[in-house]
N, C-alpha and C positions, 0 to 999 in steps of 0.2 A: 835639458830642454824637453818640453812637452811634445813638440812637433818638429821633425827634421825633414825638410824637403830638399832633395839632392838632384840637381841637373834634370829637372822635369821639363819635358817638351810635349806639346799637344797640337796637332793639326786637325782641322775640319776641312777636308778636301785640300784646296790650295791655300786656305787661310791659316796662318800661323797664330794660334791663340796663346801659346806659351812657348818661349824660346830659351831653353837651358836655364830654368829658374831654380835658384837655391836660396832657401830661407830657413832660419831657425827661429821658432816661436817659443818664448820662455814659459815655463810652467807657472800657472796661477795669474798670468797677466791678461789684460784685455787688449788685444791687438787688432788694429784696423787694416784691412786691405783697401787702399784708397786709389782711385784712378778714374779716368773718363770711361764712358760707356764703350764696350767693345775692347777694353784694354787687356782683359784676361783675368780680372780678379775673381769673378764668379766661377770661371772654369777652374781656377786654382782651388777655390773652396770646395767645389764638387769633387775634385780629385782627392782632396784630403778626406772627404766624407765617403769616398768609394762610389759615388754616383756617376763619375766619369773615370775612364782608365787612361792613364798617361801613355803616350807612345814610347817615351824613354824616361829613365829616372826612377828614383825610389822615394817612398814615403814611410817614415817611422813615427809611431805614436807611442809616447812613454817607453821608448827603447825597443818596441816591437816593430818588426818590419811588416807594415800593413799594406804594402803595394798590391799584393794579390788577394787580400782578404775582402770578402763581401761586406757591404755596409753594416749589416746586423752584427758582425763580429768585430767591428772597430770600436765599439762603445763610445760613439759620438752622438750628441743630440743635435738635430738640425731644425732650424726655424726658417721658413720661407717668407717672402714678402707678403704673400696672399693667404697666410694662416694655414691653409690645407686642413681645415677642421672637418670633423665628421658631423654633418649638418643635422642628422637625425638623433645624435647623442647629446645628452646634457653636458654642461661644462665639466661636471665631476667625472662623467664617463670618458670624456675626451682626455682629461688629465690622467685618468687611470689606465688608459688603453695599453700603453707600453708595458705596464706592470702585469696586466691581465694576460697578455699573450706570452709573458714569461712565467705564467702560472704561479705567481707569488701568492702567499696566503691572504685570504680576504681581509683579515684584521690588519695585516701589514699594509695592504693597499689602502684601506680606509684611513689609517693613521698617516700614511705618506701623503695622500691626496689632501687631507685636512691641513697638514703642515704647509703644503705648497700653495693652497688657496689662500691661506693667511699670509704667506710670504709675498704673493702678488696682489694682495688686497682684493680678492674675489670671493671671500668666504660666504658672503651673502648672496652670491649669484650661482652657486653650485648646481642648482636644479634648473637653471635656465638653459635654453638652446642657444647656440652661437649667434643665430640671427637676432636674438634679443639683446645682444651686447653691442656696445659702441666699438668702433674700429680699434681704439686703444685698449679696450678691455679684451677684445678677441686676441690681440697680439700678446697681451699678458698671459692669457690662457695658453697660447701656443708656447710661450717660454716655460710655463709651469709643466706642460706636457713633455717638453724636451728635457727638463731637469728631473722628471719623475724617476727615470731609470738610472740616476746618478752617473751621468756620462763622464768620461775622462776629459772630453773636449766638447764645448758648446760652439756650434757653428751657426752664424746668423747671416742670411743672404738678403741684404738691403731690408732689414726687418721693419723699418718705419717709412719706407718709400711710398706706400699707398695712403699715408695719412696726411692730414693738413698740417701746416707749419706749426701751429700752436700745440697740437697734440704730439707732434714729432718732438718738439722741444721738451715737453713734459716727460715723454717716455725715455728720451736719452738721459735725462737727469735721473730718472727712476732706474734705468739699466745700470748706470754707474754705481748707484747705491746698492742695487741688488748684487752686482759683482763683488763689491767690497764685503758683502755679507756672506756669500756662498763660496767665493774664491775659486770657482772652476775656471780652468783655462778657456778663454773665450776668443774666438776670431769672428769679426764681423766685416762684411763687405759694404762699402758705401762710396758714393761719388760726391757726397756732401762734405766739403772741406771743414766747415764749422763743426759738424757732427764728430768727425775724426779728431779734430784738435781738442774738442771739449771732453770727449769720453775716453779716448784711448790712452793706454800707458805707452804704447809703441805703435808707430805707423809704418806700413810697407807701401810705398808708392809704386803702383804697377801701371805701365803704359806700353801699348803695342807689344804685349807679351813678354816684356822684360821688367826687371826690378830696377827702378831709377835710384831709390835711396831707402834706407831703413834707419829709423831713429825715433827719439822721443818727439812729441809735438814741438817742444822748444827748439830742439836741434834742427828739425826740418824747417821751421819757420825762420829761425835766426841765421842758420848756416846751410841753406839749400845747396845740394850738390851740383845743380845745373839750372839753366833758365827755365826748363820745363817745371821742375819742382817748385821754383820760386813763383812762377805764374800760377801754378795750380793750388798752392798753399797760401791763398790770400791775395789781396789787391796789389797791383804793381803799376808803376808808371815809368816813363823814360825821362831821364835827366841827362842831356847830352847823349853819350853813347852807353850809359849805364842804366841797368834796371834797378829801381829802388822802390821802397814802400812809400805810399803817399803820406803816411803819418810820420815818416822820417824826414820830411821836408819842412822848411820854414819859409815864410814870405816876409820880405822887407821892403820898405818904401824909401829908405835913405840911400846911403852909399852902398854899392854892391860889394858883397864879400867875395874873396877869392874863390873861384870855381862856380860862382853864381851865374845864372842865365837871366836875361831880362826879357820881359814880355808884357802882354796886356791881358787883364782879367776879362775873359769872354763869357764866363758863365759861373754862377754861384747857386749851389743847390743845397738845401738843408735836408739832412737825413737823420731824423731823431735828434740826438744831442751833438751830432757832427755837422760840420759845414764842408762841403766839397767845392773846391775852387779850381776852375780850369784856367790855366794861363797859357796863352798862345804866343809862342816865340817865332822867330823867323822860319824855323823848319820843323817844329813839333808842338804838340799840345801836352803840357805837363799838368797832372792832376795832384793837388795838394789837399790833404785832409786836416782840418783844424777843429779844435773845440769851439763851441759857440762864444765862449768868453774871450779866447784868443782872437777870433775873427772880429768881434766887436771892437777890441782894443786896437786893431790895425786900422780900422776906419777906411777900408777899401770897398770898392763896388765895381760893377761891370764898367769897363773902360779905363780903369786905373792902371797906371804903369807900375810894375812891381819887379822885384828880383827874387828868384827862387834858388835856394841852396840847401844842401844837406844840413840838418841840425847839428850844432857843435858837438853834442854828446855822441852822435852817430859817427862823426868824423874821428873823434877821439877813440871810439871803440874800434874803428877800422884801422887806425894807425897802430893801436895796441895789438890787434890780432896779427898785423903784418910783422 
């Protein structure tokens, strides 16, 4: 394991930020710390980096007890949400900064910086100031600067949170490709479920200072440990007394299947290629997500009486798992 966090707790006054957290982060993987704001994920990342000190517990990085080591001796690269660039320095000088303060030979610095600028596709912008770059380009510069010192671990604190949705999507695709190329152990904090599901090899769900579940994106989405994880990892709706995914439901207009609930279509909303259908029963509103083709084949509209049930393949998977 690259990072071992053992029984770490942290308080800020009366607020419990982390409560006896233990996590093992595998070497070479891209791991997401996912959870709501104030849940403790950024505090955990800062403790790994040495920017915060845990009240109790230990942190080991690559087998070395780093609990009492200052940040500069932990060999970690850290990227903040707001870049933290040196505004008066060129892109090239920003990337070279960590190498210069370590007094590396000038030829080595020049070669390493050229390599990194090519890696993050900024080779033509080396002489520009950070203010002359777009938000996405500045974040790529920050990643190059963090990688320059060849860190054991790369830590990213909501690296794309300040960017618009389109740029954020482009950068997370790019981050996944970059990680596959450099293979440095990477931990990133996010509250964006889609970002974690799309980019991470493993996700650690953190809530109210505790770890709710650790697993691959598929494991967390398909077999959540509890209702919190299920609600946080994707859309949910209520069918009777059970939490389910809206896309795991089907709508029928003929005879009701066993376990189905009957209601009236009260709202139909198109969201891109999906159709969201709200069905109001006697005591709840059930949300069903359908493809446009399936919705058109049903020939239902607002006011139609329908039956809602779990899709047969989902029922079969549930029986098999039991």
